[in-house]
Chimera marker file (.cmm) of the C-alpha trace (Angstrom):
<marker_set name="trace">
<marker id="1" x="-6.506" y="2.896" z="1.717" r="1" g="1" b="0" radius="0.5"/>
<marker id="2" x="-8.538" y="5.486" z="-0.114" r="1" g="1" b="0" radius="0.5"/>
<marker id="3" x="-5.394" y="7.328" z="-1.145" r="1" g="1" b="0" radius="0.5"/>
<marker id="4" x="-3.947" y="4.072" z="-2.493" r="1" g="1" b="0" radius="0.5"/>
<marker id="5" x="-7.104" y="3.564" z="-4.526" r="1" g="1" b="0" radius="0.5"/>
<marker id="6" x="-6.740" y="7.082" z="-5.912" r="1" g="1" b="0" radius="0.5"/>
<marker id="7" x="-3.122" y="6.366" z="-6.897" r="1" g="1" b="0" radius="0.5"/>
<marker id="8" x="-4.181" y="3.129" z="-8.620" r="1" g="1" b="0" radius="0.5"/>
<marker id="9" x="-6.981" y="4.867" z="-10.504" r="1" g="1" b="0" radius="0.5"/>
<marker id="10" x="-4.648" y="7.622" z="-11.663" r="1" g="1" b="0" radius="0.5"/>
<marker id="11" x="-2.153" y="4.969" z="-12.775" r="1" g="1" b="0" radius="0.5"/>
<marker id="12" x="-4.914" y="3.258" z="-14.743" r="1" g="1" b="0" radius="0.5"/>
<marker id="13" x="-5.731" y="6.498" z="-16.538" r="1" g="1" b="0" radius="0.5"/>
<marker id="14" x="-9.055" y="7.064" z="-14.790" r="1" g="1" b="0" radius="0.5"/>
<marker id="15" x="-10.419" y="10.523" z="-14.064" r="1" g="1" b="0" radius="0.5"/>
<marker id="16" x="-11.717" y="11.954" z="-10.802" r="1" g="1" b="0" radius="0.5"/>
<marker id="17" x="-15.282" y="10.768" z="-10.317" r="1" g="1" b="0" radius="0.5"/>
<marker id="18" x="-15.018" y="7.660" z="-12.533" r="1" g="1" b="0" radius="0.5"/>
<marker id="19" x="-15.111" y="5.461" z="-9.414" r="1" g="1" b="0" radius="0.5"/>
<marker id="20" x="-16.733" y="6.340" z="-6.086" r="1" g="1" b="0" radius="0.5"/>
<marker id="21" x="-14.385" y="5.924" z="-3.126" r="1" g="1" b="0" radius="0.5"/>
<marker id="22" x="-15.532" y="6.101" z="0.493" r="1" g="1" b="0" radius="0.5"/>
<marker id="23" x="-12.795" y="5.782" z="3.083" r="1" g="1" b="0" radius="0.5"/>
<marker id="24" x="-12.214" y="5.887" z="6.831" r="1" g="1" b="0" radius="0.5"/>
<marker id="25" x="-9.732" y="7.816" z="8.991" r="1" g="1" b="0" radius="0.5"/>
<marker id="26" x="-10.238" y="11.411" z="7.948" r="1" g="1" b="0" radius="0.5"/>
<marker id="27" x="-6.653" y="12.370" z="7.223" r="1" g="1" b="0" radius="0.5"/>
<marker id="28" x="-6.153" y="15.788" z="5.714" r="1" g="1" b="0" radius="0.5"/>
<marker id="29" x="-4.861" y="14.200" z="2.493" r="1" g="1" b="0" radius="0.5"/>
<marker id="30" x="-8.027" y="12.109" z="2.170" r="1" g="1" b="0" radius="0.5"/>
<marker id="31" x="-10.244" y="15.145" z="2.773" r="1" g="1" b="0" radius="0.5"/>
<marker id="32" x="-8.207" y="16.973" z="0.127" r="1" g="1" b="0" radius="0.5"/>
<marker id="33" x="-9.061" y="14.052" z="-2.157" r="1" g="1" b="0" radius="0.5"/>
<marker id="34" x="-12.729" y="14.886" z="-1.596" r="1" g="1" b="0" radius="0.5"/>
<marker id="35" x="-12.064" y="18.530" z="-2.444" r="1" g="1" b="0" radius="0.5"/>
<marker id="36" x="-10.233" y="17.415" z="-5.600" r="1" g="1" b="0" radius="0.5"/>
<marker id="37" x="-13.082" y="15.100" z="-6.614" r="1" g="1" b="0" radius="0.5"/>
<marker id="38" x="-11.191" y="11.796" z="-6.322" r="1" g="1" b="0" radius="0.5"/>
<marker id="39" x="-12.846" y="10.637" z="-3.104" r="1" g="1" b="0" radius="0.5"/>
<marker id="40" x="-16.607" y="10.765" z="-2.576" r="1" g="1" b="0" radius="0.5"/>
<marker id="41" x="-16.626" y="10.613" z="1.203" r="1" g="1" b="0" radius="0.5"/>
<marker id="42" x="-14.440" y="10.276" z="4.275" r="1" g="1" b="0" radius="0.5"/>
<marker id="43" x="-15.522" y="9.131" z="7.723" r="1" g="1" b="0" radius="0.5"/>
<marker id="44" x="-13.176" y="10.319" z="10.440" r="1" g="1" b="0" radius="0.5"/>
<marker id="45" x="-11.607" y="7.976" z="12.978" r="1" g="1" b="0" radius="0.5"/>
<marker id="46" x="-9.475" y="10.520" z="14.716" r="1" g="1" b="0" radius="0.5"/>
<marker id="47" x="-6.308" y="9.703" z="16.704" r="1" g="1" b="0" radius="0.5"/>
<marker id="48" x="-6.893" y="12.827" z="18.801" r="1" g="1" b="0" radius="0.5"/>
<marker id="49" x="-9.214" y="10.674" z="20.902" r="1" g="1" b="0" radius="0.5"/>
<marker id="50" x="-6.251" y="8.709" z="22.261" r="1" g="1" b="0" radius="0.5"/>
<marker id="51" x="-5.658" y="11.009" z="25.242" r="1" g="1" b="0" radius="0.5"/>
<marker id="52" x="-9.301" y="10.654" z="26.327" r="1" g="1" b="0" radius="0.5"/>
<marker id="53" x="-9.016" y="6.871" z="26.117" r="1" g="1" b="0" radius="0.5"/>
<marker id="54" x="-5.898" y="6.815" z="28.290" r="1" g="1" b="0" radius="0.5"/>
<marker id="55" x="-7.355" y="9.325" z="30.751" r="1" g="1" b="0" radius="0.5"/>
<marker id="56" x="-10.421" y="7.099" z="31.095" r="1" g="1" b="0" radius="0.5"/>
<marker id="57" x="-8.246" y="4.005" z="31.554" r="1" g="1" b="0" radius="0.5"/>
<marker id="58" x="-6.184" y="5.784" z="34.195" r="1" g="1" b="0" radius="0.5"/>
<marker id="59" x="-9.328" y="6.844" z="36.055" r="1" g="1" b="0" radius="0.5"/>
<marker id="60" x="-10.648" y="3.274" z="35.917" r="1" g="1" b="0" radius="0.5"/>
<marker id="61" x="-7.406" y="1.677" z="37.149" r="1" g="1" b="0" radius="0.5"/>
<marker id="62" x="-7.393" y="4.082" z="40.099" r="1" g="1" b="0" radius="0.5"/>
<marker id="63" x="-10.730" y="2.610" z="41.141" r="1" g="1" b="0" radius="0.5"/>
<marker id="64" x="-12.625" y="5.792" z="40.386" r="1" g="1" b="0" radius="0.5"/>
<marker id="65" x="-16.000" y="5.816" z="38.704" r="1" g="1" b="0" radius="0.5"/>
<marker id="66" x="-16.020" y="6.003" z="34.930" r="1" g="1" b="0" radius="0.5"/>
<marker id="67" x="-19.076" y="6.971" z="32.925" r="1" g="1" b="0" radius="0.5"/>
<marker id="68" x="-20.809" y="4.016" z="31.325" r="1" g="1" b="0" radius="0.5"/>
<marker id="69" x="-20.986" y="5.832" z="27.986" r="1" g="1" b="0" radius="0.5"/>
<marker id="70" x="-18.256" y="8.088" z="26.672" r="1" g="1" b="0" radius="0.5"/>
<marker id="71" x="-19.239" y="9.574" z="23.346" r="1" g="1" b="0" radius="0.5"/>
<marker id="72" x="-16.637" y="10.891" z="20.948" r="1" g="1" b="0" radius="0.5"/>
<marker id="73" x="-17.506" y="13.008" z="17.959" r="1" g="1" b="0" radius="0.5"/>
<marker id="74" x="-16.175" y="12.011" z="14.569" r="1" g="1" b="0" radius="0.5"/>
<marker id="75" x="-16.819" y="13.957" z="11.411" r="1" g="1" b="0" radius="0.5"/>
<marker id="76" x="-17.940" y="12.954" z="7.952" r="1" g="1" b="0" radius="0.5"/>
<marker id="77" x="-16.597" y="14.777" z="4.918" r="1" g="1" b="0" radius="0.5"/>
<marker id="78" x="-18.277" y="15.030" z="1.532" r="1" g="1" b="0" radius="0.5"/>
<marker id="79" x="-18.320" y="17.454" z="-1.362" r="1" g="1" b="0" radius="0.5"/>
<marker id="80" x="-20.718" y="19.563" z="0.721" r="1" g="1" b="0" radius="0.5"/>
<marker id="81" x="-18.261" y="20.356" z="3.528" r="1" g="1" b="0" radius="0.5"/>
<marker id="82" x="-14.761" y="19.094" z="2.677" r="1" g="1" b="0" radius="0.5"/>
<marker id="83" x="-13.320" y="22.389" z="1.495" r="1" g="1" b="0" radius="0.5"/>
<marker id="84" x="-14.581" y="24.436" z="4.441" r="1" g="1" b="0" radius="0.5"/>
<marker id="85" x="-13.692" y="21.735" z="7.012" r="1" g="1" b="0" radius="0.5"/>
<marker id="86" x="-10.304" y="20.747" z="5.567" r="1" g="1" b="0" radius="0.5"/>
<marker id="87" x="-8.515" y="22.475" z="8.443" r="1" g="1" b="0" radius="0.5"/>
<marker id="88" x="-10.296" y="20.256" z="10.983" r="1" g="1" b="0" radius="0.5"/>
<marker id="89" x="-8.883" y="17.030" z="9.531" r="1" g="1" b="0" radius="0.5"/>
<marker id="90" x="-5.686" y="15.699" z="11.074" r="1" g="1" b="0" radius="0.5"/>
<link id1="1" id2="2" r="1" g="1" b="0" radius="0.2"/>
<link id1="2" id2="3" r="1" g="1" b="0" radius="0.2"/>
<link id1="3" id2="4" r="1" g="1" b="0" radius="0.2"/>
<link id1="4" id2="5" r="1" g="1" b="0" radius="0.2"/>
<link id1="5" id2="6" r="1" g="1" b="0" radius="0.2"/>
<link id1="6" id2="7" r="1" g="1" b="0" radius="0.2"/>
<link id1="7" id2="8" r="1" g="1" b="0" radius="0.2"/>
<link id1="8" id2="9" r="1" g="1" b="0" radius="0.2"/>
<link id1="9" id2="10" r="1" g="1" b="0" radius="0.2"/>
<link id1="10" id2="11" r="1" g="1" b="0" radius="0.2"/>
<link id1="11" id2="12" r="1" g="1" b="0" radius="0.2"/>
<link id1="12" id2="13" r="1" g="1" b="0" radius="0.2"/>
<link id1="13" id2="14" r="1" g="1" b="0" radius="0.2"/>
<link id1="14" id2="15" r="1" g="1" b="0" radius="0.2"/>
<link id1="15" id2="16" r="1" g="1" b="0" radius="0.2"/>
<link id1="16" id2="17" r="1" g="1" b="0" radius="0.2"/>
<link id1="17" id2="18" r="1" g="1" b="0" radius="0.2"/>
<link id1="18" id2="19" r="1" g="1" b="0" radius="0.2"/>
<link id1="19" id2="20" r="1" g="1" b="0" radius="0.2"/>
<link id1="20" id2="21" r="1" g="1" b="0" radius="0.2"/>
<link id1="21" id2="22" r="1" g="1" b="0" radius="0.2"/>
<link id1="22" id2="23" r="1" g="1" b="0" radius="0.2"/>
<link id1="23" id2="24" r="1" g="1" b="0" radius="0.2"/>
<link id1="24" id2="25" r="1" g="1" b="0" radius="0.2"/>
<link id1="25" id2="26" r="1" g="1" b="0" radius="0.2"/>
<link id1="26" id2="27" r="1" g="1" b="0" radius="0.2"/>
<link id1="27" id2="28" r="1" g="1" b="0" radius="0.2"/>
<link id1="28" id2="29" r="1" g="1" b="0" radius="0.2"/>
<link id1="29" id2="30" r="1" g="1" b="0" radius="0.2"/>
<link id1="30" id2="31" r="1" g="1" b="0" radius="0.2"/>
<link id1="31" id2="32" r="1" g="1" b="0" radius="0.2"/>
<link id1="32" id2="33" r="1" g="1" b="0" radius="0.2"/>
<link id1="33" id2="34" r="1" g="1" b="0" radius="0.2"/>
<link id1="34" id2="35" r="1" g="1" b="0" radius="0.2"/>
<link id1="35" id2="36" r="1" g="1" b="0" radius="0.2"/>
<link id1="36" id2="37" r="1" g="1" b="0" radius="0.2"/>
<link id1="37" id2="38" r="1" g="1" b="0" radius="0.2"/>
<link id1="38" id2="39" r="1" g="1" b="0" radius="0.2"/>
<link id1="39" id2="40" r="1" g="1" b="0" radius="0.2"/>
<link id1="40" id2="41" r="1" g="1" b="0" radius="0.2"/>
<link id1="41" id2="42" r="1" g="1" b="0" radius="0.2"/>
<link id1="42" id2="43" r="1" g="1" b="0" radius="0.2"/>
<link id1="43" id2="44" r="1" g="1" b="0" radius="0.2"/>
<link id1="44" id2="45" r="1" g="1" b="0" radius="0.2"/>
<link id1="45" id2="46" r="1" g="1" b="0" radius="0.2"/>
<link id1="46" id2="47" r="1" g="1" b="0" radius="0.2"/>
<link id1="47" id2="48" r="1" g="1" b="0" radius="0.2"/>
<link id1="48" id2="49" r="1" g="1" b="0" radius="0.2"/>
<link id1="49" id2="50" r="1" g="1" b="0" radius="0.2"/>
<link id1="50" id2="51" r="1" g="1" b="0" radius="0.2"/>
<link id1="51" id2="52" r="1" g="1" b="0" radius="0.2"/>
<link id1="52" id2="53" r="1" g="1" b="0" radius="0.2"/>
<link id1="53" id2="54" r="1" g="1" b="0" radius="0.2"/>
<link id1="54" id2="55" r="1" g="1" b="0" radius="0.2"/>
<link id1="55" id2="56" r="1" g="1" b="0" radius="0.2"/>
<link id1="56" id2="57" r="1" g="1" b="0" radius="0.2"/>
<link id1="57" id2="58" r="1" g="1" b="0" radius="0.2"/>
<link id1="58" id2="59" r="1" g="1" b="0" radius="0.2"/>
<link id1="59" id2="60" r="1" g="1" b="0" radius="0.2"/>
<link id1="60" id2="61" r="1" g="1" b="0" radius="0.2"/>
<link id1="61" id2="62" r="1" g="1" b="0" radius="0.2"/>
<link id1="62" id2="63" r="1" g="1" b="0" radius="0.2"/>
<link id1="63" id2="64" r="1" g="1" b="0" radius="0.2"/>
<link id1="64" id2="65" r="1" g="1" b="0" radius="0.2"/>
<link id1="65" id2="66" r="1" g="1" b="0" radius="0.2"/>
<link id1="66" id2="67" r="1" g="1" b="0" radius="0.2"/>
<link id1="67" id2="68" r="1" g="1" b="0" radius="0.2"/>
<link id1="68" id2="69" r="1" g="1" b="0" radius="0.2"/>
<link id1="69" id2="70" r="1" g="1" b="0" radius="0.2"/>
<link id1="70" id2="71" r="1" g="1" b="0" radius="0.2"/>
<link id1="71" id2="72" r="1" g="1" b="0" radius="0.2"/>
<link id1="72" id2="73" r="1" g="1" b="0" radius="0.2"/>
<link id1="73" id2="74" r="1" g="1" b="0" radius="0.2"/>
<link id1="74" id2="75" r="1" g="1" b="0" radius="0.2"/>
<link id1="75" id2="76" r="1" g="1" b="0" radius="0.2"/>
<link id1="76" id2="77" r="1" g="1" b="0" radius="0.2"/>
<link id1="77" id2="78" r="1" g="1" b="0" radius="0.2"/>
<link id1="78" id2="79" r="1" g="1" b="0" radius="0.2"/>
<link id1="79" id2="80" r="1" g="1" b="0" radius="0.2"/>
<link id1="80" id2="81" r="1" g="1" b="0" radius="0.2"/>
<link id1="81" id2="82" r="1" g="1" b="0" radius="0.2"/>
<link id1="82" id2="83" r="1" g="1" b="0" radius="0.2"/>
<link id1="83" id2="84" r="1" g="1" b="0" radius="0.2"/>
<link id1="84" id2="85" r="1" g="1" b="0" radius="0.2"/>
<link id1="85" id2="86" r="1" g="1" b="0" radius="0.2"/>
<link id1="86" id2="87" r="1" g="1" b="0" radius="0.2"/>
<link id1="87" id2="88" r="1" g="1" b="0" radius="0.2"/>
<link id1="88" id2="89" r="1" g="1" b="0" radius="0.2"/>
<link id1="89" id2="90" r="1" g="1" b="0" radius="0.2"/>
</marker_set>
């Protein structure tokens, strides 16, 4: 949705930084929007965690023990790290 907001702002003649946009998902295009100054922050919700979810489900359905807590690491992107971490975004 953040990229749609950027498109709408551009269409309305706004400039990068006129409106603060914070978005979720962490796509490479959104992180590029941070680099370009259109998006203030991106919180990652990465689809690369899907295999871990299915592996855990498979383990559970086989009656094996599954850890009570499974922690996944998302990233947050801002002007401080977006350019250097752009390659990490999906």
